[in-house]
C-alpha positions as YAML, in Angstrom:
chain: A
units: angstrom
residues:
- id: 1
  name: MET
  ca: [79.02, -142.18, 57.40]
- id: 2
  name: THR
  ca: [75.26, -141.67, 57.03]
- id: 3
  name: LYS
  ca: [74.21, -140.88, 60.60]
- id: 4
  name: LYS
  ca: [70.80, -140.73, 62.23]
- id: 5
  name: GLN
  ca: [70.63, -139.34, 65.74]
- id: 6
  name: ALA
  ca: [68.09, -140.76, 68.18]
- id: 7
  name: ILE
  ca: [67.30, -140.80, 71.88]
- id: 8
  name: GLN
  ca: [67.03, -144.22, 73.56]
- id: 9
  name: LEU
  ca: [65.60, -144.85, 77.03]
- id: 10
  name: PHE
  ca: [67.27, -146.99, 79.67]
- id: 11
  name: GLN
  ca: [65.24, -147.17, 82.90]
- id: 12
  name: GLU
  ca: [63.58, -143.84, 82.02]
- id: 13
  name: ARG
  ca: [66.99, -142.20, 81.44]
- id: 14
  name: LYS
  ca: [67.88, -140.74, 78.05]
- id: 15
  name: VAL
  ca: [70.93, -141.95, 76.13]
- id: 16
  name: ARG
  ca: [71.89, -140.23, 72.88]
- id: 17
  name: THR
  ca: [72.62, -142.68, 70.09]
- id: 18
  name: ILE
  ca: [73.59, -142.48, 66.44]
- id: 19
  name: TRP
  ca: [72.86, -145.14, 63.84]
- id: 20
  name: ASP
  ca: [75.43, -145.53, 61.09]
- id: 21
  name: ASP
  ca: [73.62, -146.77, 57.97]
- id: 22
  name: GLN
  ca: [76.84, -147.69, 56.21]
- id: 23
  name: GLU
  ca: [78.36, -149.75, 59.03]
- id: 24
  name: GLU
  ca: [74.92, -150.79, 60.37]
- id: 25
  name: LYS
  ca: [76.11, -150.04, 63.90]
- id: 26
  name: TRP
  ca: [74.82, -148.09, 66.87]
- id: 27
  name: TYR
  ca: [77.08, -145.51, 68.53]
- id: 28
  name: PHE
  ca: [76.26, -144.58, 72.15]
- id: 29
  name: CYS
  ca: [77.16, -141.27, 73.80]
- id: 30
  name: VAL
  ca: [79.89, -142.09, 76.32]
- id: 31
  name: ALA
  ca: [78.99, -139.25, 78.72]
- id: 32
  name: ASP
  ca: [75.32, -140.29, 78.77]
- id: 33
  name: VAL
  ca: [76.24, -143.92, 79.49]
- id: 34
  name: VAL
  ca: [78.54, -142.92, 82.34]
- id: 35
  name: GLU
  ca: [75.91, -140.58, 83.77]
- id: 36
  name: VAL
  ca: [73.23, -143.29, 83.67]
- id: 37
  name: LEU
  ca: [75.41, -145.99, 85.19]
- id: 38
  name: THR
  ca: [77.03, -143.88, 87.92]
- id: 39
  name: ASP
  ca: [74.39, -141.19, 88.58]
- id: 40
  name: SER
  ca: [77.25, -138.72, 88.32]
- id: 41
  name: THR
  ca: [76.30, -135.04, 88.08]
- id: 42
  name: ASN
  ca: [79.53, -134.39, 86.17]
- id: 43
  name: PRO
  ca: [80.15, -137.33, 83.81]
- id: 44
  name: THR
  ca: [82.98, -135.50, 82.02]
- id: 45
  name: ASP
  ca: [84.96, -135.25, 85.26]
- id: 46
  name: TYR
  ca: [84.07, -138.84, 86.16]
- id: 47
  name: ILE
  ca: [85.46, -140.04, 82.81]
- id: 48
  name: LYS
  ca: [88.74, -138.21, 83.44]
- id: 49
  name: LYS
  ca: [89.11, -139.89, 86.85]
- id: 50
  name: MET
  ca: [88.08, -143.27, 85.39]
- id: 51
  name: ARG
  ca: [90.85, -143.06, 82.77]
- id: 52
  name: LYS
  ca: [93.40, -142.23, 85.47]
- id: 53
  name: ARG
  ca: [92.30, -145.29, 87.45]
- id: 54
  name: ASP
  ca: [92.53, -147.54, 84.39]
- id: 55
  name: PRO
  ca: [95.76, -146.91, 82.41]
- id: 56
  name: MET
  ca: [94.88, -149.58, 79.84]
- id: 57
  name: LEU
  ca: [91.59, -147.85, 79.12]
- id: 58
  name: ALA
  ca: [93.36, -144.50, 78.82]
- id: 59
  name: GLU
  ca: [95.95, -145.96, 76.46]
- id: 60
  name: GLY
  ca: [93.32, -147.35, 74.09]
- id: 61
  name: TRP
  ca: [90.87, -144.46, 74.46]
- id: 62
  name: GLY
  ca: [91.47, -143.18, 70.92]
- id: 63
  name: GLN
  ca: [90.48, -146.55, 69.46]
- id: 64
  name: ILE
  ca: [87.46, -146.96, 71.77]
- id: 65
  name: VAL
  ca: [85.72, -143.63, 71.24]
- id: 66
  name: THR
  ca: [84.71, -141.82, 68.06]
- id: 67
  name: PRO
  ca: [84.01, -138.05, 68.13]
- id: 68
  name: LEU
  ca: [80.73, -137.39, 66.29]
- id: 69
  name: VAL
  ca: [78.93, -134.12, 65.66]
- id: 70
  name: VAL
  ca: [75.58, -133.89, 67.48]
- id: 71
  name: GLN
  ca: [73.06, -131.16, 68.19]
- id: 72
  name: THR
  ca: [73.39, -129.83, 71.74]
- id: 73
  name: ALA
  ca: [71.94, -126.93, 73.70]
- id: 74
  name: GLY
  ca: [74.92, -124.87, 72.58]
- id: 75
  name: GLY
  ca: [74.59, -125.85, 68.93]
- id: 76
  name: LYS
  ca: [76.38, -128.59, 67.03]
- id: 77
  name: GLN
  ca: [79.36, -129.98, 68.90]
- id: 78
  name: LYS
  ca: [81.72, -132.94, 68.70]
- id: 79
  name: THR
  ca: [80.89, -135.50, 71.38]
- id: 80
  name: ASN
  ca: [82.53, -138.83, 72.17]
- id: 81
  name: PHE
  ca: [80.54, -141.90, 71.11]
- id: 82
  name: ALA
  ca: [81.41, -145.58, 71.15]
- id: 83
  name: THR
  ca: [80.09, -148.76, 69.57]
- id: 84
  name: ILE
  ca: [78.57, -151.51, 71.69]
- id: 85
  name: GLU
  ca: [81.99, -153.16, 71.91]
- id: 86
  name: GLY
  ca: [83.58, -149.89, 73.03]
- id: 87
  name: ILE
  ca: [80.90, -149.32, 75.66]
- id: 88
  name: PHE
  ca: [81.44, -152.85, 76.97]
- id: 89
  name: ARG
  ca: [85.13, -151.97, 77.54]
- id: 90
  name: ILE
  ca: [84.21, -148.73, 79.32]
- id: 91
  name: ILE
  ca: [81.70, -150.57, 81.52]
- id: 92
  name: GLN
  ca: [84.53, -152.79, 82.76]
- id: 93
  name: SER
  ca: [85.90, -149.70, 84.53]
- id: 94
  name: LEU
  ca: [82.56, -148.73, 86.05]
- id: 95
  name: PRO
  ca: [81.67, -150.31, 89.42]
- id: 96
  name: SER
  ca: [77.92, -150.14, 88.77]
- id: 97
  name: PRO
  ca: [75.13, -152.61, 89.64]
- id: 98
  name: LYS
  ca: [73.42, -151.44, 86.45]
- id: 99
  name: ALA
  ca: [76.22, -152.76, 84.24]
- id: 100
  name: GLU
  ca: [74.65, -156.12, 83.34]
- id: 101
  name: PRO
  ca: [71.13, -154.74, 82.76]
- id: 102
  name: PHE
  ca: [72.69, -152.02, 80.59]
- id: 103
  name: LYS
  ca: [74.54, -154.61, 78.47]
- id: 104
  name: GLN
  ca: [71.28, -156.47, 77.94]
- id: 105
  name: TRP
  ca: [69.54, -153.22, 77.05]
- id: 106
  name: MET
  ca: [72.18, -152.36, 74.43]
- id: 107
  name: ALA
  ca: [71.81, -155.79, 72.88]
- id: 108
  name: GLN
  ca: [68.05, -155.25, 72.75]
- id: 109
  name: VAL
  ca: [68.50, -151.84, 71.07]
- id: 110
  name: ALA
  ca: [70.71, -153.44, 68.42]
- id: 111
  name: SER
  ca: [68.24, -156.26, 67.82]
- id: 112
  name: GLN
  ca: [65.29, -153.89, 67.56]
- id: 113
  name: ARG
  ca: [67.08, -151.80, 64.96]
- id: 114
  name: ILE
  ca: [67.61, -154.83, 62.73]
- id: 115
  name: ASP
  ca: [63.92, -155.72, 63.07]
- id: 116
  name: GLN
  ca: [62.86, -152.11, 62.35]
- id: 117
  name: MET
  ca: [64.93, -152.05, 59.16]
- id: 118
  name: GLN
  ca: [62.83, -154.98, 57.94]
- id: 119
  name: ASP
  ca: [59.54, -153.50, 59.20]
- id: 120
  name: PRO
  ca: [59.49, -149.67, 59.66]
- id: 121
  name: GLU
  ca: [56.18, -149.84, 61.54]
- id: 122
  name: LEU
  ca: [58.09, -151.30, 64.48]
- id: 123
  name: SER
  ca: [59.92, -147.96, 64.88]
- id: 124
  name: ILE
  ca: [56.58, -146.23, 65.36]
- id: 125
  name: ASP
  ca: [55.40, -148.93, 67.77]
- id: 126
  name: GLN
  ca: [58.57, -148.48, 69.84]
- id: 127
  name: ALA
  ca: [58.16, -144.68, 69.89]
- id: 128
  name: ILE
  ca: [54.60, -145.08, 71.19]
- id: 129
  name: ILE
  ca: [55.79, -147.42, 73.94]
- id: 130
  name: ASP
  ca: [58.56, -144.99, 74.96]
- id: 131
  name: TYR
  ca: [56.23, -141.98, 75.07]
- id: 132
  name: LYS
  ca: [53.66, -143.91, 77.10]
- id: 133
  name: ARG
  ca: [56.38, -144.92, 79.55]
- id: 134
  name: LEU
  ca: [57.33, -141.25, 79.96]
- id: 135
  name: GLY
  ca: [53.72, -140.40, 80.83]
- id: 136
  name: TYR
  ca: [52.47, -138.64, 77.70]
- id: 137
  name: SER
  ca: [48.73, -138.82, 76.97]
- id: 138
  name: ASP
  ca: [47.36, -140.89, 74.09]
- id: 139
  name: ALA
  ca: [46.13, -137.71, 72.35]
- id: 140
  name: TRP
  ca: [49.59, -136.12, 72.57]
- id: 141
  name: ILE
  ca: [51.29, -139.30, 71.35]
- id: 142
  name: ASN
  ca: [48.99, -139.48, 68.32]
- id: 143
  name: GLN
  ca: [49.91, -135.89, 67.47]
- id: 144
  name: ARG
  ca: [53.61, -136.52, 67.96]
- id: 145
  name: ILE
  ca: [53.65, -139.61, 65.77]
- id: 146
  name: LYS
  ca: [51.81, -137.67, 63.06]
- id: 147
  name: SER
  ca: [54.38, -134.88, 63.35]
- id: 148
  name: ILE
  ca: [57.18, -137.40, 62.75]
- id: 149
  name: GLU
  ca: [55.42, -138.61, 59.59]
- id: 150
  name: VAL
  ca: [54.90, -135.04, 58.35]
- id: 151
  name: ARG
  ca: [58.49, -134.09, 59.10]
- id: 152
  name: LYS
  ca: [59.80, -137.11, 57.18]
- id: 153
  name: GLU
  ca: [57.70, -136.17, 54.14]
- id: 154
  name: LEU
  ca: [59.05, -132.61, 54.32]
- id: 155
  name: THR
  ca: [62.71, -133.64, 54.54]
- id: 156
  name: ASP
  ca: [62.18, -136.10, 51.68]
- id: 157
  name: GLU
  ca: [60.86, -133.18, 49.63]
- id: 158
  name: TRP
  ca: [63.86, -131.03, 50.60]
- id: 159
  name: LYS
  ca: [66.20, -133.82, 49.53]
- id: 160
  name: ARG
  ca: [64.37, -134.21, 46.22]
- id: 161
  name: THR
  ca: [64.77, -130.52, 45.44]
- id: 162
  name: GLY
  ca: [68.49, -130.38, 46.17]
- id: 163
  name: VAL
  ca: [68.59, -129.07, 49.75]
- id: 164
  name: LYS
  ca: [71.63, -130.31, 51.67]
- id: 165
  name: GLU
  ca: [71.24, -132.13, 54.97]
- id: 166
  name: GLY
  ca: [72.59, -130.48, 58.07]
- id: 167
  name: LEU
  ca: [72.86, -126.70, 58.13]
- id: 168
  name: GLU
  ca: [70.41, -126.10, 55.27]
- id: 169
  name: TYR
  ca: [67.79, -128.38, 56.84]
- id: 170
  name: ALA
  ca: [68.25, -126.57, 60.17]
- id: 171
  name: SER
  ca: [67.98, -123.16, 58.51]
- id: 172
  name: LEU
  ca: [64.75, -124.06, 56.71]
- id: 173
  name: THR
  ca: [63.34, -125.46, 59.96]
- id: 174
  name: ASP
  ca: [64.16, -122.15, 61.65]
- id: 175
  name: ILE
  ca: [62.39, -120.21, 58.90]
- id: 176
  name: ILE
  ca: [59.22, -122.30, 59.25]
- id: 177
  name: THR
  ca: [59.28, -122.21, 63.04]
- id: 178
  name: ARG
  ca: [59.96, -118.47, 63.24]
- id: 179
  name: GLU
  ca: [57.21, -117.69, 60.74]
- id: 180
  name: TRP
  ca: [54.41, -119.45, 62.62]
- id: 181
  name: SER
  ca: [55.63, -119.13, 66.23]
- id: 182
  name: GLY
  ca: [57.72, -115.96, 66.23]
- id: 183
  name: PHE
  ca: [60.73, -117.91, 67.53]
- id: 184
  name: THR
  ca: [63.68, -119.64, 65.92]
- id: 185
  name: THR
  ca: [64.17, -123.17, 67.21]
- id: 186
  name: LYS
  ca: [66.88, -122.01, 69.61]
- id: 187
  name: GLN
  ca: [64.75, -119.12, 70.90]
- id: 188
  name: TYR
  ca: [61.77, -121.44, 71.29]
- id: 189
  name: LYS
  ca: [63.83, -123.87, 73.40]
- id: 190
  name: HIS
  ca: [65.13, -120.99, 75.53]
- id: 191
  name: PHE
  ca: [61.56, -119.75, 76.02]
- id: 192
  name: LYS
  ca: [60.60, -123.16, 77.39]
- id: 193
  name: GLY
  ca: [63.74, -123.44, 79.51]
- id: 194
  name: LEU
  ca: [65.06, -126.43, 77.57]
- id: 195
  name: LYS
  ca: [68.68, -127.53, 77.24]
- id: 196
  name: LYS
  ca: [69.35, -130.98, 75.79]
- id: 197
  name: GLU
  ca: [65.66, -131.82, 75.47]
- id: 198
  name: ASN
  ca: [63.92, -132.18, 72.11]
- id: 199
  name: LEU
  ca: [61.71, -129.15, 71.38]
- id: 200
  name: ARG
  ca: [58.88, -131.15, 69.79]
- id: 201
  name: ASP
  ca: [58.78, -133.53, 72.75]
- id: 202
  name: ASN
  ca: [58.04, -130.47, 74.89]
- id: 203
  name: MET
  ca: [55.33, -128.87, 72.75]
- id: 204
  name: THR
  ca: [51.71, -128.85, 73.84]
- id: 205
  name: ASN
  ca: [49.01, -130.43, 71.67]
- id: 206
  name: LEU
  ca: [48.22, -127.09, 70.05]
- id: 207
  name: GLU
  ca: [51.86, -126.23, 69.42]
- id: 208
  name: ILE
  ca: [52.42, -129.57, 67.72]
- id: 209
  name: ALA
  ca: [49.24, -129.07, 65.67]
- id: 210
  name: PHE
  ca: [50.41, -125.71, 64.32]
- id: 211
  name: ASN
  ca: [53.90, -127.05, 63.65]
- id: 212
  name: ILE
  ca: [52.37, -129.95, 61.70]
- id: 213
  name: LEU
  ca: [50.23, -127.51, 59.69]
- id: 214
  name: ALA
  ca: [53.29, -125.37, 58.89]
- id: 215
  name: GLU
  ca: [55.47, -128.28, 57.75]
- id: 216
  name: ALA
  ca: [52.68, -130.03, 55.83]
- id: 217
  name: SER
  ca: [51.87, -126.74, 54.07]
- id: 218
  name: ALA
  ca: [55.53, -126.26, 53.13]
- id: 219
  name: THR
  ca: [55.62, -129.79, 51.71]
- id: 220
  name: GLU
  ca: [52.53, -129.29, 49.55]
- id: 221
  name: LEU
  ca: [53.70, -125.87, 48.33]
- id: 222
  name: SER
  ca: [57.06, -127.38, 47.41]
- id: 223
  name: LYS
  ca: [55.41, -130.16, 45.43]
- id: 224
  name: GLN
  ca: [53.35, -127.58, 43.54]
- id: 225
  name: ARG
  ca: [56.14, -125.04, 42.89]
- id: 226
  name: ASP
  ca: [59.01, -127.51, 42.44]
- id: 227
  name: PRO
  ca: [61.72, -125.15, 43.79]
- id: 228
  name: ARG
  ca: [65.41, -125.89, 43.30]
- id: 229
  name: GLY
  ca: [67.90, -125.69, 46.14]
- id: 230
  name: PHE
  ca: [67.99, -123.86, 49.44]
- id: 231
  name: ARG
  ca: [67.30, -120.31, 48.24]
- id: 232
  name: GLN
  ca: [64.03, -121.18, 46.53]
- id: 233
  name: GLN
  ca: [62.99, -123.51, 49.35]
- id: 234
  name: ALA
  ca: [63.53, -120.69, 51.85]
- id: 235
  name: GLN
  ca: [60.57, -118.78, 50.36]
- id: 236
  name: VAL
  ca: [58.47, -121.96, 50.36]
- id: 237
  name: ALA
  ca: [59.35, -122.51, 54.03]
- id: 238
  name: LYS
  ca: [58.26, -118.96, 54.89]
- id: 239
  name: ASP
  ca: [54.98, -119.35, 53.00]
- id: 240
  name: GLY
  ca: [54.29, -122.71, 54.65]
- id: 241
  name: GLY
  ca: [54.89, -121.20, 58.07]
- id: 242
  name: SER
  ca: [52.61, -118.27, 57.26]
- id: 243
  name: VAL
  ca: [49.67, -120.65, 56.71]
- id: 244
  name: ALA
  ca: [50.03, -121.89, 60.29]
- id: 245
  name: LYS
  ca: [50.61, -118.32, 61.51]
- id: 246
  name: ALA
  ca: [47.26, -117.20, 60.04]
- id: 247
  name: ALA
  ca: [45.48, -120.13, 61.68]
- id: 248
  name: ARG
  ca: [47.23, -119.44, 64.98]
- id: 249
  name: ASN
  ca: [46.25, -115.73, 64.90]
- id: 250
  name: GLN
  ca: [42.63, -116.64, 64.22]
- id: 251
  name: LEU
  ca: [42.49, -119.09, 67.13]
- id: 252
  name: GLU
  ca: [44.24, -116.68, 69.51]
- id: 253
  name: SER
  ca: [41.73, -113.95, 68.64]
- id: 254
  name: GLN
  ca: [38.99, -116.32, 69.81]
- id: 255
  name: LEU
  ca: [40.86, -117.56, 72.89]
- id: 256
  name: GLY
  ca: [42.17, -114.20, 74.00]
- id: 257
  name: HIS
  ca: [45.65, -115.54, 74.76]
- id: 258
  name: SER
  ca: [48.71, -116.97, 73.01]
- id: 259
  name: VAL
  ca: [48.95, -120.67, 72.22]
- id: 260
  name: ILE
  ca: [52.74, -120.47, 72.46]
- id: 261
  name: SER
  ca: [53.36, -121.87, 75.91]
- id: 262
  name: PRO
  ca: [56.45, -121.78, 78.15]
- id: 263
  name: ALA
  ca: [55.32, -125.17, 79.50]
- id: 264
  name: LYS
  ca: [57.62, -128.11, 78.88]
- id: 265
  name: ALA
  ca: [56.99, -131.82, 79.28]
- id: 266
  name: SER
  ca: [58.17, -131.94, 82.89]
- id: 267
  name: ASP
  ca: [55.53, -129.33, 83.76]
- id: 268
  name: TYR
  ca: [52.55, -131.37, 82.59]
- id: 269
  name: LEU
  ca: [53.64, -135.02, 82.68]
- id: 270
  name: LEU
  ca: [52.57, -136.94, 85.75]
- id: 271
  name: PRO
  ca: [55.42, -138.02, 88.05]
- id: 272
  name: GLU
  ca: [56.17, -141.73, 87.78]
- id: 273
  name: LYS
  ca: [54.66, -142.38, 91.24]
- id: 274
  name: ASP
  ca: [51.36, -140.75, 90.26]
- id: 275
  name: GLN
  ca: [51.28, -142.71, 86.99]
- id: 276
  name: GLU
  ca: [51.50, -145.97, 88.93]
- id: 277
  name: GLU
  ca: [48.62, -144.95, 91.21]
- id: 278
  name: GLN
  ca: [46.26, -144.36, 88.29]
...
């Protein structure tokens, strides 16, 4: 299975999803769906009780859910996902007024993915809409979209030079991030008080700018040096990060303070009520 993890938004709530390129199917995180539909603070416990209430659901649970490896606050872990059909069966056991709107939303997600496969620009358009809905500024969104483009070019370069997806990609990302920011990705998230949240979605404009510079520099250095495999790319990653580190040090000497901020999105995004008043 070639899997691509993504976050989808249902009524401003995040649902982890995975797209399977081979099957051309979406998989939805069961715990996230249950949390969204029931507002439960402990979806794992709710699922256990739900299965006890519905013996038929419990009996077919192994066929309904598929354990997939995803990145979590505690590292990579196996988490239960289900296809649209599987989620429909689970929803039957959830007494929620959101059930029908959620079914419609899942159908829309599936339809959008088919459209985006035909026209990749639609993926960017949807990302812009989602970020605007969450309250991010236009300037931040422009930076974030650019960072996605730069990241894609970097991972394409890693793939071309024989780096393996997964652990090696994560390790190279850590090298770049640590070199320019002083933190590994995990340390950076801890510094900002993040758990499940995406680090880049919680960077300030300046943090994103330096991360873009680091990854773009690593890409160009790789194209010039043509390294082979993880070991050689590790040095390229360090050198790319050092370019952004030098720029960061120069700016901080002028500002008199660090540009690495403990602020996360929830600290600077306007509450939904305030957004509506503007």
